[in-house]
C-alpha positions in Angstrom: 32.4 -58.1 302.2 31.3 -58.0 305.9 28.4 -59.8 307.2 25.2 -57.6 308.1 22.0 -58.2 310.1 18.6 -57.6 307.4 15.3 -57.0 309.1 12.1 -57.1 307.0 9.1 -54.2 307.9 6.0 -56.4 308.4 3.0 -54.2 307.9 -0.3 -54.6 306.0 0.6 -54.9 302.1 4.6 -56.0 303.0 5.6 -59.2 302.1 7.6 -60.6 305.0 9.9 -63.3 302.9 11.6 -66.6 303.6 15.3 -67.1 304.2 15.4 -69.2 301.7 13.8 -67.0 298.9 16.5 -64.7 299.5 19.3 -66.9 298.3 19.6 -65.4 294.5 19.4 -62.0 295.9 22.2 -62.1 298.1 24.1 -63.7 295.0 23.2 -61.3 292.9 24.7 -58.4 295.7 27.8 -59.7 296.0 28.2 -59.6 292.1 27.9 -56.7 292.6 30.0 -55.8 295.2 33.3 -54.8 293.0 31.2 -52.0 290.9 30.2 -51.0 294.5 33.7 -50.9 295.6 34.9 -48.7 292.9 32.0 -46.7 292.6 32.7 -45.5 296.7 36.6 -45.4 296.4 36.0 -42.9 293.2 33.3 -41.0 295.7 35.4 -40.8 298.7 38.6 -39.7 296.1 36.5 -36.9 295.0 35.4 -36.0 298.8 39.2 -35.6 299.5 39.8 -34.0 296.5 37.4 -31.3 297.2 38.4 -31.7 301.1 41.8 -30.4 300.0 40.8 -27.9 298.0 38.5 -26.2 300.4 41.3 -25.9 303.2 43.5 -24.4 300.9 40.7 -21.7 300.1 41.1 -21.9 303.6 44.0 -21.6 304.7 44.4 -18.7 301.9 41.7 -16.7 304.0 43.6 -17.9 307.3 43.2 -15.2 309.9 46.1 -14.4 312.4 45.7 -15.6 315.4 48.9 -13.6 317.2 48.9 -11.0 319.7 51.9 -9.3 318.1 52.2 -8.1 314.4 55.7 -8.4 314.0 57.2 -9.6 310.7 60.1 -10.1 308.6 60.4 -9.7 304.8 63.3 -12.6 303.6 64.8 -11.0 300.6 62.9 -12.2 297.6 64.7 -14.8 295.3 65.9 -14.0 291.9 64.9 -17.1 289.7 64.8 -15.1 286.5 67.7 -15.9 284.1 69.3 -11.9 284.3 71.3 -12.7 287.6 72.4 -8.9 287.3 69.1 -7.9 288.1 69.7 -9.2 291.6 69.8 -5.5 293.2 66.4 -5.2 291.8 64.9 -8.1 293.6 66.7 -6.7 296.8 65.8 -3.2 296.0 61.9 -4.6 296.0 62.4 -6.3 299.1 64.2 -3.3 300.9 60.9 -1.0 299.2 58.4 -3.5 300.9 60.6 -3.5 304.0 60.0 0.9 304.4 56.1 0.7 303.1 55.7 -1.7 306.1 57.7 0.1 308.7 55.1 2.9 308.2 52.5 1.4 309.5 51.8 2.1 313.1 49.8 -0.8 314.2 52.4 -3.2 313.4 54.2 -3.4 316.3 57.6 -4.7 314.5 59.2 -4.8 311.1 62.2 -6.4 311.0 65.2 -4.2 308.9 66.8 -5.0 305.2 70.5 -5.1 307.3 69.0 -8.3 309.2 66.9 -10.3 306.9 69.5 -9.8 303.9 71.9 -12.4 305.8 68.7 -15.1 304.9 69.2 -15.0 301.4 69.7 -18.5 300.0 69.3 -19.5 303.5 69.0 -23.4 304.7 67.3 -22.1 307.7 63.6 -22.9 308.7 60.9 -20.1 308.9 60.4 -21.4 312.7 64.7 -20.7 313.6 64.5 -17.9 311.5 61.6 -16.2 313.2 62.9 -17.4 316.5 66.0 -15.7 315.3 64.2 -12.2 314.8 61.6 -12.5 316.9 58.5 -12.1 314.9 55.1 -13.6 314.4 54.9 -13.9 310.7 57.6 -14.2 307.8 57.1 -12.9 304.0 59.1 -14.9 301.1 58.4 -14.8 297.0 60.5 -14.9 294.3 61.2 -12.8 291.3 61.4 -13.9 287.4 62.4 -11.0 284.7 62.4 -12.1 281.2 61.8 -10.1 278.9 60.0 -7.1 279.8 57.5 -9.2 282.1 58.4 -9.3 286.0 56.5 -11.9 287.3 56.1 -11.9 291.6 55.0 -15.0 293.5 54.7 -14.1 296.9 53.3 -15.9 300.3 52.8 -14.5 304.2 53.2 -17.4 306.9 52.0 -17.3 310.7 55.0 -19.0 311.6 53.9 -20.4 315.2 50.9 -21.9 314.0 51.9 -22.2 310.1 49.1 -21.1 308.2 49.7 -19.7 305.3 47.7 -16.0 306.0 48.0 -15.1 302.2 49.5 -15.9 298.5 49.2 -14.2 295.5 50.9 -13.9 291.9 51.1 -11.1 289.9 52.5 -10.3 286.9 53.9 -7.0 285.2 55.1 -5.5 282.2 57.5 -3.0 281.2 58.3 0.1 284.3 54.7 -1.4 285.9 57.2 -3.2 288.5 57.6 0.0 290.8 53.5 -0.5 292.0 54.8 -3.7 293.4 55.7 -3.1 296.5 53.1 -1.0 297.8 50.5 -3.5 296.3 52.0 -5.9 298.6 52.6 -3.9 301.6 48.5 -3.0 301.8 47.3 -6.7 301.4 50.3 -7.6 303.4 49.0 -5.5 306.7 45.3 -6.6 305.5 46.2 -10.1 305.9 47.9 -9.6 310.0 44.9 -7.6 311.0 46.3 -4.0 310.8 44.2 -0.7 310.4 45.7 1.5 307.8 44.9 5.1 308.6 43.9 7.1 305.3 47.6 9.1 305.6 49.2 5.6 305.8 47.7 4.2 302.7 48.6 7.3 301.2 52.3 7.2 302.1 52.4 3.3 301.2 50.7 4.3 297.4 53.0 6.6 296.8 55.4 6.3 294.2 58.5 8.5 294.6 59.4 8.0 290.8 58.0 6.5 287.7 61.1 6.1 285.7 62.4 2.6 286.1 66.1 3.2 285.4 66.2 5.9 287.4 64.7 3.7 289.7 67.7 0.9 289.3 69.9 3.6 289.6 69.3 4.9 293.1 69.1 1.0 294.3 72.3 1.0 293.0 73.8 3.7 294.8 72.2 2.3 298.1 74.0 -1.1 298.0 77.0 1.4 297.8 75.9 3.2 300.8 74.9 0.7 302.8 78.4 -0.1 303.0 79.2 2.7 305.0 82.7 3.0 303.9 84.7 5.7 302.8 85.4 3.7 299.0 81.7 3.3 298.3 80.5 6.8 299.1 81.8 8.3 296.3 80.2 5.4 294.0 77.0 6.0 296.0 76.9 9.5 295.1 77.7 9.3 291.3 74.6 6.7 291.3 72.1 9.3 293.1 72.9 12.1 290.8 72.6 9.7 287.5 69.3 9.0 288.9 68.7 12.7 289.4 69.6 13.0 285.7 66.5 11.0 284.7 64.1 12.0 287.4 65.0 15.3 289.0 62.2 15.2 291.0 63.2 11.8 292.5 62.7 13.4 296.1 64.8 9.3 297.5 67.9 10.6 295.3 67.9 13.7 297.2 67.5 11.9 300.7 69.9 9.3 299.7 72.8 12.7 298.8 71.9 13.9 301.6 72.9 11.2 303.7 76.2 11.1 302.0 76.7 14.8 303.5 75.7 14.0 306.4 78.1 10.7 307.5 81.0 12.7 305.8 83.6 10.5 304.1 84.6 13.0 301.8 87.3 14.5 303.6 85.4 17.7 304.3 85.4 19.5 307.1 81.7 19.2 308.9 80.9 23.1 308.2 81.7 21.8 304.4 79.6 19.3 304.6 76.5 19.8 306.7 75.3 22.8 304.9 75.0 20.6 301.1 73.6 17.9 303.6 71.0 20.3 304.5 70.1 22.0 301.1 70.2 17.8 299.4 67.1 17.3 302.9 65.3 20.3 302.2 65.4 19.6 298.3 64.1 16.2 299.3 61.4 17.6 301.6 59.6 20.1 298.9 59.3 17.7 296.4 57.8 14.3 299.6 57.3 16.4 302.5 56.4 12.7 304.3 59.8 11.3 303.4 61.3 9.7 306.7 64.6 9.8 305.9 65.1 13.1 304.6 63.0 14.0 307.8 65.6 12.3 310.0 69.0 13.9 308.6 67.5 17.5 309.3 66.5 16.2 312.7 69.8 14.7 312.9 71.8 18.4 311.6 69.5 19.9 314.0 70.4 17.8 317.4 74.3 17.0 315.7 75.2 19.7 314.0 73.1 23.1 315.6 73.7 21.4 319.1 70.1 21.9 319.5 69.4 18.7 321.6 66.0 19.9 323.4 64.6 20.8 320.6 65.8 18.3 318.1 64.1 15.4 321.2 60.5 16.3 320.2 60.9 16.3 316.1 62.9 12.8 316.9 59.3 11.9 318.9 57.2 12.6 315.9 59.1 11.5 313.5 59.1 7.4 315.3 55.5 8.0 316.2 54.7 8.5 312.5 56.8 5.6 311.5 57.8 3.6 314.7 59.7 1.2 312.9 62.7 3.2 311.5 65.6 2.1 313.7 67.9 5.1 312.4 65.8 7.3 314.4 66.1 5.4 317.4 69.3 5.9 317.2 69.9 9.3 317.1 66.9 10.1 319.3 69.0 7.7 321.9 72.0 9.3 321.3 70.7 12.9 322.2 69.1 11.2 325.2 72.2 10.0 326.4 73.9 12.7 325.9 72.1 14.7 328.4 72.3 12.3 331.2 69.7 10.0 330.5 70.9 6.4 330.4 68.2 4.3 330.6 66.0 6.2 327.9 69.1 6.3 325.4 69.2 2.4 325.9 65.6 1.5 325.9 65.9 3.2 321.9 68.9 1.4 321.3 67.3 -1.3 322.4 64.1 -0.7 320.0 66.4 -0.1 317.3 68.4 -3.6 317.8 64.8 -5.0 318.0 64.3 -4.0 314.7 67.1 -4.8 313.3 68.7 -7.5 315.7 71.6 -8.5 313.1 72.8 -5.0 312.1 76.9 -4.8 313.2 76.5 -1.2 313.3 73.5 -0.6 315.5 75.3 -3.7 317.9 78.0 -1.5 317.7 76.3 1.6 319.3 74.3 -0.5 321.8 77.7 -1.2 323.0 79.2 2.5 322.9 75.9 3.2 325.0 76.7 0.3 327.5 80.4 2.4 327.6 78.8 5.8 328.6 76.6 4.6 330.5 79.6 3.6 332.8 78.5 -0.4 332.0 82.0 -1.5 331.3 81.4 -5.5 331.5 78.2 -4.9 329.5 79.9 -2.9 326.9 82.5 -5.6 326.1 80.3 -8.3 325.9 77.9 -6.3 323.3 81.2 -5.4 321.6 82.5 -9.3 321.2 78.5 -9.7 319.3 79.5 -7.3 317.0 82.7 -8.9 316.3 81.6 -11.8 315.6 78.5 -10.5 313.4 81.4 -7.8 311.2 84.6 -7.3 312.2 85.3 -4.8 309.9 82.9 -2.3 311.8 85.6 0.0 312.6 83.7 1.6 315.9 83.7 -1.3 317.1 87.6 -1.5 318.0 87.5 2.1 319.0 84.6 1.6 322.1 86.3 -1.9 322.9 89.7 0.3 323.4 88.1 3.0 325.5 86.6 0.1 327.6 89.8 -1.1 328.4 91.4 2.5 328.9 88.9 2.8 331.6 89.8 -0.4 332.9 93.5 0.8 333.1 94.4 -2.1 330.6 96.6 -0.5 328.5 97.9 -3.0 326.9 94.5 -4.8 325.9 93.6 -1.1 324.8 96.7 -1.0 322.5 96.0 -4.1 320.9 92.4 -2.7 320.0 93.1 0.5 318.8 95.6 -1.0 316.8 93.7 -3.7 314.2 92.4 0.2 313.4 93.2 1.6 310.4 96.4 4.0 310.8 94.6 7.2 309.3 91.2 8.3 309.0 88.5 5.8 309.0 85.4 7.7 309.8 84.4 11.5 310.7 86.7 12.4 313.4 88.9 9.1 314.1 92.4 8.0 313.8 93.8 4.9 314.7 97.2 6.7 315.3 95.6 9.5 317.3 94.2 6.5 319.4 97.0 4.4 319.6 99.1 7.7 320.7 96.5 7.9 323.6 96.7 4.5 324.5 100.4 5.2 324.8 100.1 8.0 326.8 97.6 6.6 329.4 100.0 4.1 330.0 102.5 6.4 330.7 104.5 6.1 328.0 104.9 9.5 326.9 107.6 9.7 324.6 105.6 6.5 322.2 102.4 8.5 322.6 104.5 12.0 321.1 106.3 10.3 318.4 102.4 8.8 317.0 101.1 12.3 317.4 103.8 13.8 315.4 103.2 11.2 312.3 99.7 12.3 311.8 99.1 14.7 308.7 98.3 18.0 309.3 95.0 17.4 307.8 94.2 14.5 309.4 95.2 16.2 312.5 92.5 19.1 312.6 89.8 16.7 311.8 90.9 14.1 314.9 90.8 17.6 317.1 88.4 15.9 319.7 90.7 12.8 320.1 93.9 15.0 320.4 92.0 16.5 323.3 92.2 13.0 325.2 95.9 12.8 324.1 96.8 16.6 325.9 95.2 15.6 328.6 96.9 12.2 329.8 100.1 13.9 328.4 99.0 16.4 331.5 98.2 19.7 329.4 94.9 20.5 330.3 95.1 24.0 328.7 96.0 22.4 325.2 93.0 19.4 325.9 90.7 22.4 326.5 92.6 24.5 323.5 91.2 21.3 321.1 88.0 21.1 323.2 87.1 23.9 321.9 88.0 24.5 318.3 86.1 20.7 318.0 82.8 23.5 319.3 83.7 25.8 316.9 84.1 23.3 313.9 80.8 21.7 315.1 82.7 18.3 315.3 80.1 15.1 315.8 81.3 14.0 318.7 80.7 16.7 320.8 77.1 15.9 321.8 78.7 13.4 324.0 80.8 15.9 325.6 79.0 16.0 328.8 79.3 12.7 329.3 82.5 11.1 328.0 83.9 9.4 330.8 87.9 10.4 329.1 86.9 14.0 329.8 86.8 13.2 333.8 89.9 14.9 334.7 88.8 18.4 334.1 85.0 18.5 334.2 85.1 20.7 336.9 87.5 23.1 335.1 85.7 26.7 334.1 86.4 26.8 330.5 84.9 23.5 330.6 82.0 24.5 332.3 81.8 27.4 330.2 81.7 24.7 327.3 78.8 22.7 327.9 77.1 26.1 328.6 77.7 27.3 325.3 76.4 23.5 323.9 73.1 23.9 326.2 73.7 21.1 328.4 73.5 23.2 331.3 
């Protein structure tokens, strides 16, 4: 279709044609032009197709180019017909997160609490990555039909939009129990993460071969994750049912330990903690590598036995083995803060929050850390963020009220405490007692005493630490010290904060208070 210049080669034996002799050949070429067009078009199509598949193949093997190996595992979408199996897809997601968290060369693995908020989200991967501050995102689907489970997963490097890895799996029966470990290893390879032999062994380990026991354990964790009194009994029942099917299921014993460590059963610490310790030791006897059980024992050592300096290296070792386990950072930070190292405490809390930034509980704990460090404005701002995430985290209003107490804004403190349940809402905290304290600090002693007298005897014993504040505000130093000594003898969970609690400032130099600090190994 386009004119072209033509040359004839002149050499011995080659004929140089005249122009008029070429007319027929030109005509012939023109007749063939349409056919040639189709040939060229077909060739281009083939080349484009080949190029596309080559591109896809190369994309599947794309190399991670980021400097920080950080990842968020979004909840696997259940596309099967049985929507009651949703907790299985959530469970597999949590197990993949747990396995990836064990890999020390991954700088950040976002926790379940944060990623679950993106279930069925309309946000783009870029928006999610920016919100969670990660370089890569894993997403996928799970489809269960009869005895078959189909999983599809893909790993995207969000900054470059490169597909680092994609694969499909199909399993029958109980084989799905090994899915999470296989996924974790392949993801680690795609992110160019180095796995030690111990890490490979830990990831490959299945805690149970009984699929029904696994399902019961996962149901128990759903209830435990709510962190409220009403659901702890349900969590305990599911963990026990899992153990009936598999008596050697270490994670189920660790779940029971958690139920008693964060005592919501109306037991005293002296009753609950020995039970928690027995369950944690049983879990470790079955699986000596279990981070959850190690953390429970370290928690008991620091917070119940008051062995702060002995528990700190234990937590450091847990973190070196599993740097992405946020609770270990939280508990270590509390102990460091209790000993007066507020900056080290804040660093641990910020690390925990970077691993699970949308966890309302961890946001509240950071606000509490600012409070104990005397940074009251920062504490208030952080607690406001917590309320936006979840207004039902009761500890938020406890610390918010305490911030107002320190700023002498007593009416605001009362407003905050009024949002709490009137009775016991977690270990040692009582809404009526805290409201009584606010009235006492304001100077309304009659109202404070009236509220104090409303607290039933059993609840009064469990909130003894807070009662010390009330008696101190009422001017009864002797009774305040009596309450603190009772809290020490009964190993209250609030006692590790005794050394830094601003509410106790008026008696800090009292000989009995100093003796108490010494008994608790602060001095």
